[in-house]
N, C-alpha and C positions, 0 to 999 in steps of 0.2 A: 128742440130747441130746432126754431122754424129759423133756417138758414135760408140768405135771400141772394140769388148771385152766383159767382165766382169768388171763392179764396180770395181774402185782401193778399193773402200769402201763404205758400204750400212751401213746406223740404220737407226731406230726408236726411238722417242724419243719426251719429249713433255720440252716448257719452262715457268718455273713459271711467271705470272704476272707480279712479282716483277722483274725480272730480264728483262724482258722489259722494264719496265718503266724504269730502269736504263741506258739500251741502250737505250731506246730514247731520252734523255737526254742526252748522250753519242752522238748522233747524233746530236740534235740540237747544241750542243755546238761547234760540228766538221763543220756545215754544214748552219748552219742559223744563229747565235750568230756572227762569224765576220760578215757576210751582214748587222745584226744589228745595231751591232757598225760604224761600215763605215756607214751609214743612218744617224745614230745620231749625229754621228762627224759632219758630213755635215750639218745638219739641226740645227748644234748648234753654228757652223759657221756663217749659213746662220741667225740665230736667232740674232747673235752678233752684227753684226753689223745695223738690223737695230733698236737694240737697242741702240745701238750706235747715231744712226740718229735720233730716239725719243728722248735720255739725251739731246741733242744739239736743238732739234728742237721739245718741248711737243706737236704741232699743228699737228705733222705728225698724222690724227687719221688711214691712211694705215701701217703707218711702227706698230703701232701697231696690226692689224689684222693680218701680217704676221709672227710678234713675239707666237700669237698667233694659228694661222696655226701650225708653225712650230712645235711648244712642242706637240702640240694634234695629229700630224702626228706621233713625237716619242711614244707619251704613248699608238695608237693603235698600232703600230706593236710591241711593247711589249707586248700589253693584247692579242695580236693574238695566238703568239708566247704560252704565258703562257694555252693559253684556249685550244687549239692545245692540248696540254699536258693530258690539264684532257679528253677532245673528247675522243681520243684516248685511255686513259686509259678505262675510262666505255663500248667502242667499242668493246676491246676485252676483257672484263671480260665473253662475250656469245660464244667465241670463247677459250679459254683456253685451254678446255679438248678437242680440236680434234685433232689426231691424225694425223700426216704425216712422209714420207719417205725420208730421202738426198739420190741419191746416188750420187758418185763423180768419175768422170772419166776422162784421161787428158784432153778433149777435153772442159770438162764444169762438172755444175750442172746441178741435174734432181732432182724434186721435187716433187712428188706426196703424193695424200690424200688418206688416209688410214681410212676403217672404224670405224664408233665408236666402243669402246667393253663396255662390260656393269662394273660396281665393280662384281660385283661375278663373271666373265670370268677373272679380271685380276689376274696375276699371281702380286708375294709380289714384286717381283724388275721386273718392265717392263721399256722399251725401248719406250716410248711417243711422244709427237707433235712438230711440228715446230710452232711457234708462227707466226701469222699474222702480216702485218705493216702495219705503220698507210701511209694515206696522209700527207705529212709536207706540202702542200698550203691550202687545204680544209678542214677544218674540220668535213663541212658538208657530205662531199662526204668520207669515207673510205670503200670503194670499193676492194673486195681483189677481187684475181682469185680462189680461194681454194684453190693453193698451198703451203699458209706458205708467198707467196710473195703479196706484194700488192699495185696498183699502188699509183704513186704519183700524176698522172693527171688522173683521169680515165672518158672513155669518156662513159661507160656505164653499170651499173649494172653488179653485175656475177648472173648469173645463178645458181641456185642450180642444186642437181643432180649429174648423173656424170658428173666428173673434169678430161682433160685430165694434163699428168701432167706437169711441166714449165719446161723449157729447156733455162737453162745459161750459152750458151760458154763463155769461155776465151777469152780476146780481144772484148766484146764490152760492153766496155766501164764498166766495172766489178772493183769498186777495194773495196779489203777486207780488215777490218785493223785490227787490234787484239788484246784485252782485256781480263785481268786478267782470265772472267768467260766464256767468247763468242768471238767469232769470228763477226764481222760483213760486210756483204754483201751489196753493195752499187751498181747500175746501175744509173749511174749521169739521174736525172729526170725522170725518171720510176717507180725502186722498191728498198726498203731496205730490207733485210733478218737478221736474229740473227740464228747462232748457237752455240748453248752454247753446252761447255766443258762438263761439267756435268754425257753426260753418254758414253761419249768417253775416251779411253787409253791413259796412256803417251804417249807410242808408235805412237798410230793412232792420236793424237793431234800435235804431233813432223811430222810425217807425213803428214797432211792437214798442217801444217804450211810449212815445205818445197815445200809443191806442190802449194801454194798459192804466195809461194814469187816467186819461179820459173815463173810459169804464170800470176801474174799482177804486181809481182813489191811491 
């Protein structure tokens, strides 16, 4: 991403775990639930056909088997969805206090990790971190790049230590949704990220809203 000039806005902050939980539920409702519902409807329709066949001829053991398979797939699909939510919550407990800095440019977003600040060094009112985001596909691989953006399809574990800034250009598949307490930035099949509004002024929120609408629609 070719950044020009100073950032439009730069802010350090942290996102409460409870807010991230709420955001992840909203993420699932927006992008995961529709797929689950569609699959459920299709499998119920298939199961209905075989239920009808079994009623007409109760000797068709294969029909009973397919009925069981359809219902099992539905249960497993929804179970994995709710299990993932719990796995993400547990994984984020250890990084809730990490501190990040968000810089907003006309070309996109840049997020970098800040060094941790001890409790005695923190001012009474401080702007703190951005939350890491979870894998939406594999609860066993909740890999973060260290800048508050989490790979949805991680290939290699993130290395500890010095972390390069994460650059997310506008126009790279980035979608931004607005909720009452935060913005959700989502890069299709890669990452999703929560930007809480609590550390921004009303004018800054309006500035972000206008920019996001202009750049991502």
